[in-house]
C-alpha positions as a Markdown table, in Angstrom:
| # | Residue | x | y | z |
|---|---|---|---|---|
| 1 | Met | -63.1 | 37.0 | -9.9 |
| 2 | Ser | -61.4 | 37.8 | -7.0 |
| 3 | Ala | -57.5 | 39.7 | -7.4 |
| 4 | Val | -55.1 | 36.9 | -8.5 |
| 5 | Arg | -52.1 | 36.5 | -5.9 |
| 6 | Ile | -49.3 | 37.0 | -6.9 |
| 7 | Gly | -45.4 | 36.1 | -5.0 |
| 8 | Ile | -42.3 | 37.8 | -6.0 |
| 9 | Ile | -39.5 | 35.4 | -5.3 |
| 10 | Leu | -36.7 | 37.3 | -4.3 |
| 11 | Ala | -33.9 | 34.3 | -4.8 |
| 12 | Ser | -30.8 | 35.8 | -3.6 |
| 13 | Thr | -29.6 | 35.1 | -0.1 |
| 14 | Arg | -26.2 | 36.4 | -0.3 |
| 15 | Glu | -25.1 | 39.1 | 2.4 |
| 16 | Ala | -24.6 | 42.4 | -0.2 |
| 17 | Arg | -27.0 | 41.7 | -2.6 |
| 18 | Arg | -28.7 | 43.6 | -5.5 |
| 19 | Gly | -31.7 | 42.2 | -5.8 |
| 20 | Ala | -33.5 | 43.8 | -2.9 |
| 21 | Gly | -33.7 | 46.7 | -4.8 |
| 22 | Tyr | -35.1 | 45.2 | -8.0 |
| 23 | Ala | -37.6 | 43.1 | -6.0 |
| 24 | Ala | -39.2 | 46.0 | -4.4 |
| 25 | Trp | -38.9 | 48.0 | -7.4 |
| 26 | Ile | -41.0 | 45.1 | -9.3 |
| 27 | Gln | -43.2 | 44.9 | -6.2 |
| 28 | Gly | -44.0 | 48.2 | -6.7 |
| 29 | Leu | -45.1 | 48.2 | -10.3 |
| 30 | Ala | -47.3 | 45.2 | -9.8 |
| 31 | Ala | -49.4 | 46.8 | -6.7 |
| 32 | Glu | -50.5 | 49.7 | -8.7 |
| 33 | Arg | -52.1 | 47.3 | -11.3 |
| 34 | Ala | -56.0 | 47.1 | -10.1 |
| 35 | Gly | -57.3 | 43.0 | -9.8 |
| 36 | Ala | -53.6 | 42.1 | -8.1 |
| 37 | Ala | -52.1 | 41.2 | -4.6 |
| 38 | Val | -48.7 | 41.3 | -4.2 |
| 39 | Glu | -46.6 | 39.6 | -1.9 |
| 40 | Leu | -42.7 | 39.8 | -1.5 |
| 41 | Ile | -41.0 | 36.3 | -0.7 |
| 42 | Asp | -37.8 | 36.9 | 0.4 |
| 43 | Leu | -36.2 | 33.2 | 0.1 |
| 44 | Arg | -33.8 | 34.6 | 3.3 |
| 45 | Asp | -37.2 | 34.2 | 5.6 |
| 46 | Trp | -36.9 | 30.7 | 4.3 |
| 47 | Pro | -34.0 | 28.8 | 4.8 |
| 48 | Leu | -35.3 | 24.9 | 4.0 |
| 49 | Pro | -33.8 | 22.6 | 4.4 |
| 50 | Ala | -32.2 | 20.0 | 1.5 |
| 51 | Tyr | -35.0 | 17.9 | -0.1 |
| 52 | Val | -35.3 | 14.9 | 0.6 |
| 53 | Tyr | -38.9 | 14.0 | 0.7 |
| 54 | Asp | -41.1 | 11.0 | -1.3 |
| 55 | Lys | -42.9 | 12.6 | -4.1 |
| 56 | Ser | -44.8 | 9.4 | -5.1 |
| 57 | Pro | -48.0 | 9.5 | -5.9 |
| 58 | Thr | -48.6 | 8.9 | -2.6 |
| 59 | Ala | -47.1 | 11.2 | -0.7 |
| 60 | Ile | -48.9 | 14.6 | -0.1 |
| 61 | Glu | -46.3 | 17.2 | 0.3 |
| 62 | Arg | -48.2 | 19.5 | 2.5 |
| 63 | Asp | -47.8 | 16.7 | 4.8 |
| 64 | Tyr | -43.8 | 17.5 | 5.3 |
| 65 | Pro | -42.4 | 16.9 | 8.2 |
| 66 | Asp | -40.4 | 19.8 | 8.6 |
| 67 | Pro | -42.4 | 22.7 | 9.5 |
| 68 | Leu | -40.8 | 25.1 | 7.3 |
| 69 | Ala | -41.1 | 23.1 | 4.7 |
| 70 | Arg | -44.8 | 22.7 | 5.3 |
| 71 | Ala | -45.5 | 26.6 | 5.4 |
| 72 | Trp | -43.3 | 26.7 | 2.4 |
| 73 | Ser | -45.7 | 24.5 | 0.4 |
| 74 | Glu | -48.8 | 26.3 | 1.9 |
| 75 | Lys | -47.6 | 29.5 | 1.0 |
| 76 | Ile | -46.7 | 28.5 | -3.1 |
| 77 | His | -50.2 | 26.6 | -3.2 |
| 78 | Gly | -51.7 | 29.7 | -1.9 |
| 79 | Leu | -51.1 | 32.2 | -4.9 |
| 80 | Asp | -52.1 | 32.2 | -8.3 |
| 81 | Gly | -49.0 | 33.9 | -9.8 |
| 82 | Tyr | -45.2 | 34.3 | -9.4 |
| 83 | Ile | -42.4 | 36.7 | -10.4 |
| 84 | Val | -38.9 | 35.5 | -10.0 |
| 85 | Val | -36.3 | 37.9 | -9.2 |
| 86 | Thr | -32.9 | 36.4 | -9.5 |
| 87 | Pro | -29.4 | 37.2 | -10.0 |
| 88 | Glu | -27.2 | 34.9 | -13.0 |
| 89 | Tyr | -24.5 | 33.4 | -11.4 |
| 90 | Asn | -22.0 | 31.0 | -13.6 |
| 91 | His | -24.3 | 31.3 | -15.8 |
| 92 | Gly | -27.0 | 30.1 | -13.6 |
| 93 | Tyr | -29.1 | 30.7 | -10.8 |
| 94 | Pro | -28.8 | 30.7 | -6.8 |
| 95 | Gly | -29.0 | 26.9 | -6.1 |
| 96 | Gln | -31.4 | 27.9 | -2.5 |
| 97 | Leu | -34.0 | 29.0 | -5.7 |
| 98 | Lys | -34.1 | 25.6 | -7.4 |
| 99 | Asn | -33.9 | 24.0 | -3.9 |
| 100 | Ala | -37.5 | 26.0 | -3.2 |
| 101 | Leu | -38.6 | 25.2 | -6.5 |
| 102 | Asp | -38.0 | 21.5 | -6.0 |
| 103 | His | -40.1 | 21.4 | -2.7 |
| 104 | Val | -43.6 | 22.1 | -4.1 |
| 105 | His | -44.9 | 20.2 | -6.8 |
| 106 | Ala | -48.7 | 20.3 | -7.5 |
| 107 | Gly | -48.4 | 24.2 | -5.7 |
| 108 | Trp | -46.6 | 25.1 | -9.4 |
| 109 | Phe | -49.0 | 23.5 | -11.8 |
| 110 | Tyr | -51.1 | 25.8 | -14.2 |
| 111 | Lys | -49.9 | 28.7 | -12.9 |
| 112 | Pro | -48.0 | 32.0 | -14.2 |
| 113 | Val | -44.2 | 32.9 | -13.3 |
| 114 | Ala | -42.7 | 35.6 | -15.1 |
| 115 | Phe | -38.9 | 37.1 | -14.3 |
| 116 | Val | -36.6 | 39.7 | -13.5 |
| 117 | Ser | -32.8 | 39.3 | -13.6 |
| 118 | Tyr | -29.6 | 40.6 | -13.2 |
| 119 | Gly | -26.4 | 40.1 | -14.6 |
| 120 | Gly | -23.5 | 41.2 | -16.5 |
| 121 | Asn | -23.3 | 41.7 | -20.3 |
| 122 | Ala | -26.6 | 38.7 | -20.5 |
| 123 | Gly | -28.6 | 40.8 | -18.0 |
| 124 | Gly | -29.2 | 37.4 | -16.1 |
| 125 | Ala | -30.9 | 36.1 | -19.2 |
| 126 | Arg | -28.8 | 32.8 | -19.2 |
| 127 | Ala | -30.4 | 32.0 | -15.9 |
| 128 | Val | -33.8 | 32.6 | -17.4 |
| 129 | Glu | -33.0 | 30.1 | -20.2 |
| 130 | Gln | -32.7 | 27.8 | -17.6 |
| 131 | Leu | -35.7 | 28.7 | -15.1 |
| 132 | Arg | -38.0 | 28.5 | -18.2 |
| 133 | Ala | -37.4 | 24.9 | -18.7 |
| 134 | Val | -37.8 | 24.0 | -14.9 |
| 135 | Ala | -40.8 | 26.0 | -14.9 |
| 136 | Cys | -42.5 | 24.0 | -17.4 |
| 137 | Glu | -41.3 | 20.6 | -16.2 |
| 138 | Leu | -43.1 | 22.2 | -13.1 |
| 139 | Arg | -46.1 | 22.6 | -15.0 |
| 140 | Met | -45.9 | 26.4 | -15.0 |
| 141 | Val | -46.9 | 29.3 | -17.5 |
| 142 | Pro | -43.7 | 31.0 | -18.2 |
| 143 | Val | -44.9 | 34.2 | -19.9 |
| 144 | Arg | -42.7 | 35.6 | -23.2 |
| 145 | Gly | -42.2 | 38.8 | -21.5 |
| 146 | Glu | -38.6 | 39.2 | -18.9 |
| 147 | Val | -36.7 | 41.8 | -17.6 |
| 148 | Asn | -33.3 | 41.7 | -17.8 |
| 149 | Val | -31.3 | 44.1 | -15.9 |
| 150 | Arg | -27.8 | 44.6 | -17.3 |
| 151 | Leu | -25.6 | 45.7 | -14.4 |
| 152 | Ile | -22.5 | 46.9 | -16.2 |
| 153 | Gly | -23.7 | 51.0 | -16.8 |
| 154 | Val | -26.9 | 50.2 | -15.2 |
| 155 | Gln | -28.3 | 53.2 | -13.5 |
| 156 | Leu | -30.2 | 53.2 | -10.2 |
| 157 | Asp | -32.2 | 56.0 | -7.8 |
| 158 | Glu | -31.3 | 55.9 | -4.3 |
| 159 | Ser | -33.5 | 52.5 | -4.0 |
| 160 | Leu | -31.7 | 50.6 | -6.0 |
| 161 | Arg | -33.8 | 50.5 | -8.5 |
| 162 | Pro | -33.5 | 51.2 | -12.5 |
| 163 | Thr | -34.2 | 54.8 | -13.7 |
| 164 | Asp | -33.6 | 53.8 | -17.6 |
| 165 | Pro | -37.4 | 54.0 | -19.3 |
| 166 | Tyr | -36.2 | 50.9 | -21.3 |
| 167 | Tyr | -37.0 | 48.6 | -17.9 |
| 168 | Ala | -40.1 | 50.4 | -17.5 |
| 169 | Arg | -41.6 | 49.4 | -20.4 |
| 170 | Ala | -40.1 | 45.8 | -20.3 |
| 171 | Ala | -41.7 | 45.1 | -16.9 |
| 172 | Thr | -44.6 | 46.5 | -17.9 |
| 173 | Ala | -45.0 | 44.5 | -21.0 |
| 174 | Met | -44.1 | 41.2 | -18.3 |
| 175 | Leu | -46.6 | 42.4 | -15.9 |
| 176 | Asp | -49.5 | 42.8 | -18.9 |
| 177 | Gln | -48.9 | 39.2 | -19.9 |
| 178 | Leu | -48.5 | 37.7 | -16.2 |
| 179 | Leu | -51.7 | 39.3 | -15.1 |
| 180 | Trp | -53.7 | 37.9 | -18.4 |
| 181 | Trp | -52.4 | 34.5 | -17.7 |
| 182 | Ala | -52.8 | 34.3 | -13.6 |
| 183 | Arg | -57.0 | 35.5 | -14.4 |
| 184 | Ala | -56.8 | 33.1 | -17.2 |
| 185 | Thr | -55.7 | 30.2 | -15.2 |
| 186 | Lys | -57.1 | 31.0 | -12.4 |
| 187 | His | -60.5 | 31.0 | -13.5 |
| 188 | Ala | -59.5 | 27.8 | -15.9 |
| 189 | Arg | -58.6 | 25.8 | -12.3 |
| 190 | Ala | -61.7 | 26.9 | -11.0 |
| 191 | Ala | -63.8 | 25.5 | -13.7 |
| 192 | Glu | -62.4 | 22.2 | -14.1 |
| 193 | Thr | -59.4 | 20.0 | -12.0 |
| 194 | Pro | -56.3 | 20.1 | -14.3 |
| 195 | Pro | -54.5 | 16.9 | -15.0 |
| 196 | Ala | -52.0 | 15.5 | -12.9 |
């Protein structure tokens, strides 16, 4: 089987954001894995318009009139799994991430997703809890393992990556699960057409 294609979605588009360091960190760990082709997808590079398109059964999402929305849909359709790197804002996740998720429908179907979050005392876990419900509605396979970086007292290296071995262990477990599911669901999708 060919390499599974994993997209790391950097959700924060704030001017001064911490997520870029965490995304680069998890991208580096994922890129070390055999059989994985990893790509960073920064939502700053995808300033999608507000979602207004038809998702009726006759609509074809790849035919969006907006070229950026069409390119976003094509990007997501071309991947086998995802890692979302998100902050927690006010017990939730960024609006632009929800908009990006809503812009695609079938492209998410039957593909695994994992989460790296960061925030205050909860380390972004409340944002991930909400994202898990959205992922299920999009027919994704959220893996159990996740990384929740607690910003209070976190130790970072010069590239703003966490140095506590706990986070590396959590990331290893998460990546193990994500890549297993990416291979399994890729094989299953190739074997038979999933239900719509």
